[in-house]
N, C-alpha and C positions, 0 to 999 in steps of 0.2 A: 638319242643321247645328246646331252647338252642342256641349254637353257630352254626347257620345254614350257615354262610358265609364261614367258613373254614373247616367244617366237611365233610370228604370224604364219610362217611356212608350215611348221609342224601341225598347227591347229587346222589349217586348210587341208593338208595332206591326210590327216587323220580322218576327217570327214569324207574326203574323196574316196578313200580306200573302202568305205562302207558300200560302195557300188560294186565291189568285186567279191564274189563268194569265195569262201575257203581261206580268207586272209586272217592272220592273227597279228595284232600289233603289239610291239614291245616298247614301253616308255621307260628309258633308263636315265636317271638323273638323281642328284642329291635332292633330299626332301624340299629344300627351299627353291629349287629350280624345276620341280616336277610338274607334269601336265595338270591343268586345272580341272577341278571337279565338274565344271560346266561341260567341258569336252567329254569327259568320262561318262557323264549322264547321257549325252547325245549318242555316244557309242553304245551304251547299254540299251537305249531305246531302239537303236537300229539293229540290235542283235549281234553286234560286232564282238568277237573274242579279242581280249587284250590282257596284257600283264604289265603291272607297274612295279618297278624295282629300283633300288639304289645300288645294286651289286652288279657292276659291269661284267666281271668275270663269270659269275653265275649265269647271266643272261646270254653269254656267248657260247656256253657249253652245249654240245649236241645232246639231245635227249637219248637215253638208252632205249633200245627197242623193247617193247613189252612182249612177254612170252605167254 
């Protein structure tokens, strides 16, 4: 959450998390501050699951269990 477009930390951490199986990343920021497509492309190539959103409240909700 925050300035994902220019933050060095979030870009490095996003890549580092590809080394851990079973991790899903959530990038929550307004469109103008959203994570760059270059990082998303790297995550796709690494097979990393992620979600991009501008809706903070929606991203914080717990998923309902499927039946």
